[in-house]
N, C-alpha and C positions, 0 to 999 in steps of 0.2 A: 504494500500500500504506500502511495506517495506520502511524504512526511506531512504535507499540508492537510491531506485527508485525515491522517491520524490526529493532527492537532485540532481539526474541526470536530472530530469525535470526542476529544478530551477537553476542549477549551471553552465550554459554555460560560465560565465565569467572565470571559471577555465580552459577553453580550452587552453588559452595561457600558462598555467602552466603545461599542460599535453603534453606528446610527440605527435608530429604531426602524422597525419594519420587518421584512422577511428575514428570518435567521435560519433558513434551511441550510443544508450542508453546502450547496453551491454558493449561496451568497456569503456564508460564513467563511468559506475558503477564500473567496474573493476579497472580503474585508480584511482577513488576516494577512493575506498576501500584501495588501497595501500597508498594513501596520508593521509587519515584520517579514523581511525576506529571509526566511529560515533556510532556504536552499543554499544560500551563501554562508550560513552560520554552522549548520550541522552537516558534516561529511557523512553521507549515507552509503552503505550501512556503517554504524559505529561498531566495528568488529575487531578492533585492536586497541592496545593501550595508547598508541600514538594518535589514533583518530579520536579517542576519548579526550585526551589532553588538548587536542586541537579544538574540539567542540567546546570544552569548558573555557578555554582561553578566549575563543570567539564570543561566547555568551557574556563573559565577564567584561569584555571590552565595550559592550553595547551600553548605551545610556538608557536602559529600559526602566520603566516604572515597575514596582514590585509585582503588580498583577500580571503584566506581560512577561516579566522575568520568570515568575513561577510557572506560568503556562509553558514557556520555552523549556524550562528544566523538565517538566513533565513529558514534553515531546522528546527530549533527549533520552530519558529513561525508556520511552516506548520504542526508540530506534536502536538501542543497544542489542547486539546479537552476540550470543556466546561463541567464542572462538576455540574454547577447550571445554571439556566436560570431565568431571571427576569419574574415575573408574571404579571406585569403591567407597564405602562409607568412611573409612579411615582417611582417604584422600579428601573427601568432601569436608570433614571436620577440621582437618589440618589447614585446608585452604580457607575455610571460614574464619579460623582463628587468625590466620595471617592477614586476610582482607580487613578484618575488623580490629586489627592491632592488638590481638590477644586480649580482647575485652577492654581495650583502653577506653577511658571515659570520653564521650563526645565523638565516637568514631562513626556514627551514623550520618555521614554527610552525603550529598549527592554523589561525590566522587567515589566514596566507599561503596555505596549502593550500586552504582553503575559498574564498578569493578566486580562486585559479587555476581551481577548478571553476566558480565563478560566472561567470568570464569565458570559459568555453568552452574552456579550455586543456587540461583533463585529462579525457579520455573513457576510462573504464575500467569494468569490472564489479567493484564493491567487494564482491560476494559471494564472490569468489575468495579466501577468507581462510583463515587458519591453523586456524580451527575447523571447517572443512568436513571431515568424515570421509572423503569421497570426492569428488574433483574429476574430472569427465569430460573426455574429449578431450585436447588438448595439454597441459593443466596437471595431468593425473592423476599421482599417485604410487602408483597401484595397477595398473600396466601388466603385461600378461602377455607376457613376452619369452622367447625360446629360451635354453636353457642354453649357456654358452660351450663350444666344442669343446676348449679347453685349460684346465688348472687355474690359476685365479687367486685362489682362496679356499680356505683361510684365509690363505694367502700365495702370491703368485706367486714371490717371491724370499725366501730366508732373511733378507735384510737389511731386508725390509719391516716396518713397524710392524704390530701385531696389529689385527684388526678386532674391534669389540664389537657392531656391528649385524649381524643375521642376513643371510646372502647373499640370501635371497629378497626381503627388504625393500630391500636396496641395488639389486638388479636391477630391482625394480618401479618405482623412481624414475626410470628412464631411459625417456623417451618417444621411440619410433622412429616417425616419420611414415610413412603409406602411401607406397609407391613407393621405399622405402629399398632400395638396390641391393646391400647386403651385400658391398661391396668393389669394385664396378665404378667407383664414383666415390670420390673422397677424402672421408672423413668429417670433419665439424667438430662437436666437442662444445661446446655452448653452456651456460655455467654462470652462473646468475643472481646478482644482488646481494641485499642484505639486504631482506627483506620481499616478495620476488617469487618466482615460479615461472619456470622456464626458458623455456617456450613464450611466456607472456605478456610476459616480459622482452624477447624478441628478435624476435618474429614481425612487428613493425611497424618494424623497423629492419634490423640486420645479418642476422638470420635470413631476412628477406624477400629481401634483396639477394643472398645467397649460395645461396638455396634451389634454384635451377635447375642451377647448374654443379657444386655440391658436394652431399654428403649430410649435411644437418643432423640432429643429434639433440639433445634437450633434457633437462636435468636438473631434476627437480621434487622438491626435498627437503622432506619433511614438516616443517611448522613454518616454511616459507618462509624458511629460513636464519636464523631467530632462535634456534635451539638452539645449544648449545655448538659453537663453530667447529671443535673437534677431532672432533666427531661429523659435522658438515657435510662436513669434509674426507674422511671415509671414503667418502661417496657419490661424491665427485669421483675419488678414487683408484680405486675400483671401476669407475666409468664408463669411465675412460681405458683400463684394461686389458681391460675387457669389450668395448668397441667395437673395439679392436685385434684381439681374439680372434675375434669373429664376422665381421669383415671380412677377416681374414688380412692386415692391413696394419700396417706399423710407421711410417707417416707421418701419424698422426692429428694434426689441428690442434685447438686449443682457443681459443675466444673467450669472454672473461669480462667481467663488469661488477662494479665495486665490490668487495664482500666476496669474491666469487667468485675474484678475483685473489689476495687475501691468503691464502685457504685453499688455492689451488692451489700457491703457493710452499711452504706447509706440506706439501702432498702430495709435491712434488718432493724435499723435504728428507728426509721420513721414509718414503716409499714409493719408493725409488730405481728400482724396476722400471719406473715410469711414464716415466722419462726416456728410456728406449730406444724408446718407442713414440710419443712426441710430438715432432714436428719443428718445430712453430710454436706459440708461446704468445702470443696477442694480447690485450692488456689495454686496456679502456676505463675511465677514471676509477678507477684502482686506489688502494687505501690500504695499500700495503706497509708503511708506518710508522704505520698507524692514522690517527686524526684528533684534532685538538685541540679540535674543537667539542663542547661538552658537550651532553648530551641536554637539550633544552628545547622543549617543545611548547606550554606555556601556563603563566603565572604561578600559576594555581590548583593546578597539580600540584607539590607540594613534596616533593623528595627521594623520588620514587617508586621502587619496585623496577623493575628493567629486565630485558629478555631477556638471556640470557647473552652472546650474540654482540655485543650493543651495548657491554657493558662490555669485552669482549675486543678491541674495535676502538678503544679509547681509545689515545692516542698512546704512552703508556708502560705499557700493560697487560703483565701477565706473559706473555700469549700473544705479543704483538708482540715483546717483548724476548727471549723464548726463541727465536723464529724468527730474529731478527737475530743473536743471539749464536751461533746454530748455522750461520750463513752464508746465511740466507735473504734478505739484502738484496742479493744479487747473483744473476744469472740461472743457471738450470740447463740450459735448452734455448734455441734461437733465440727471442728475446723482443722483442716490439714493444709499447711502452707509450705511450699517448696520453692526455693530460689537458687540462683547462681551468683557467686561473688563477681563473676566476669560479665555481668549484665551490662550491655552498652547503652541501654535506654534508661533504666531505673537505677539510681544511686542515692544514698548509700545502700549497699546490699551486703554489709559485713556487720558482724556482731560487735557491740550490742545495739547498733543503730540501724540495722537492716529495715528498709521500708516494708519488706514483705512480712516481717515478724509481728505477731501479736505482742503487746506490752513492750514494744520497742522504745528505746530512749531517744530523746531529742539530741541532735548534734550539739556538741559544746559550742557556745557562742551564738546559737540560734535565737533570734528574738522570740520570746515566748509570751506574747501578749494574751494568748488564749490557751492557757495550759490545760492538759488533759484532765478530764473529770475522773473522780475516783469511782471505779466500777470493779466489783469482784462478783462475778456471776457463778463461779465454780463450774464453768463450762469446759469440758476437755478440749485440748487443742495441742497441736505439735507444730513447731517451726523447724524446718530442716534446710540447711545450706548443703548443697550436694558436694561441694569441695571438701567440707569437713567430714561428712558421713562416709564418703568414698575416697578419702585422702590417699594420694599416691597411686590410685587405680584408674582405669579408663573412664569409668562413669563419673569420676571426680575431676575431669579435665576442664578445658575451656568450653563453656556452653554459653551461647548468647541468650538474649532476652527471649527470643523465639525458640532457641535450642532446648530450653527447659521442657518444651512440649514433647520432644521425642527422647528426652533423657530417660534411661532405664529406671533410675531410682524414683523419678517422678511417677512413672507408671506403676511401679511396685507399691509405692505409698498410697496412690489413689485406689488401687485394687484392694489393698489391705483395709482401707477405710470403708470401702463399699461392702466388703465381706464380713466385717466385724463391727461390734459396737464401738462407738467412739471414733477418734481420728486415726489416720494411718500412723503406725508405730514402727520404728526401726527394729525393736526387739522381736518383732514377729516376722521379719524379713531375712532371707538368706543373703546377707550382704556379700559373702564370699563369692556367690554366683552373680548376683545383680551388679555389683560394682566392677566386675570384669567385662561387662558388656558396654558397647559404645552407644547403642540405641536400643530402645525397647524391643523385645522379641515380638515379631509380627509386623514390624516396619521394615521398609526397604530404602535403598538409596534414593529412589524416586520420591518417597515420602519425605525424606530429609530435604531434598531440593524444593519440594512444594511448600514445606513449612518455612524454609528460609525465604521463600518468595513472599511471605507476609510483609516483610520490611519494605521491599520495593513497592508493593501495593499500598501500604500505609503512606509511603512518601508521595506517591502519585495522588492519593486521595487528599493528603494534606495540602499539596500544591494547588489542587483544583477546587478545594472546598470553597464555596461561594459566599459564605456568611461570616467571614473573619471579623474579629473585633480587636480593639486595642486595650479594653479594660475587662476585668473579670465580671461575669454576670453576678447580679446581686443574689445573696442567699435568700431563698424563699422564706416567706413569713412563718410557715409552720415550723421550720427548723430554728429560726430566731427565737420564737416563743418557747419551744421545747428546751432550748439550751439556757434559757434565763434562770433556770433552777440551779445551775452549776455555780458555785461560789469559789472565790480564790482561796479561802481558808480551807475548805474541804479538799480542794485540789492538791494543795501542798502535802497534805497527809497521805494522799493516794500515791504520790510518787515514791514515798518511802515503802509503803506496803507493797506496791507493784514490784519494786526492785528486790525486796526481800522474799517475795512469794514465788519467785521463779528461779530455777536453777538450770544451767546448761550442762548437759552430759557430754561425754567424750565424742558421742556421735553427732553432736550439733543439733540435737533435738531438745526443744524446750518443753518442760512439763511443769504443772503445778505440784508443789510439795505439800 
């Protein structure tokens, strides 16, 4: 496909910069050609390191405004063609570590992502983007699903926060695969991370692994989780109660990646009805305390507006602080959290400040204007850092933010949680076997490549997201009112009790004593 045709397919955010009228593919290509002569900027195909560097240099030399610049970068990613391919899983993981700087902080730039595609690491369909008005199949957010047999909207419980998204839209975002048993098997709700849709997020990793034994369902939020996290959370809250209703089961499990975990804690906090239907919450690469990594895709993008959820996932955002001040730093249901210290998206991910950990500590020197509320629910949970649990062995190597999804220990802990009461526990797992594996048994090289493709997809979706903002969305009133009960005096006592009520074992798993 000619590059301008690709850009026309991807570049609808430019519609506001183009004269009003017909914005069909033909006219959009014509208007884009007038705005940007991409043929002279991007050497097609981009199938070598030299061509990639030429393209990046050409783009950076242009005096583009951020919106045009972002669309041009999206076009660049769409035109990168792999010139090599990993021959085995070991080769793919080694190349991933090299491309991402061995987990170096801030390594997810346009250049790194393009190099991952160039090296055959990231196989994905970049047209599955936030601008698609209708996505078919597993990534659709226009599904036709049956009405729930019980009332769950506008509220299931009087204590639940109000919805602002229409029920039909919330229900349509749930993808129920063919063969769903409606209660014969235990359902698992898969909730995606930032920039992804549920099916694409999990079908090449945990969704594939649990697809036969359990009933997977996938959440596809319009906007690919880039909208206000408080809106994204409404889709999660509805999904949990909806799946419980149509299956007549109160042992729903949830597996989430990245932002999906942060938003789920918000759901448990402000839609308490969901706590009674979820018996396992399993987190991969969570950012319960947000991330300290600033948005940085390329030096040519100077202080660009951002999608709302990106701002809300900053380490000390109002959203994160509101969650933690209300008690969201501790678990509400049986919870299993697994993370990698070499996460290139979420940091810190090291003890005792790991963003993925329950009862994690604030970084020293962090402004703490809204300290964590004292909460001790006596809910079982485990925090596991894979490099500690599998130290010196293959499963404890360099795993990226997305690599946690195919890590063998991640799968083993998730399976253990699903098969037993309480969270996943290391003492029930054969670590001598699991830690010698590179990826979870049942996955292939193609699955690793597809999972790594989540990052290029997220980058394209970020670049093309049309409703970017410069300021964080306001915290919704229901959360402001709920948190008013938290006092500074009670908070200070909680920090002492939290610190003394958790111990870290040699395996890296945290448990209450």
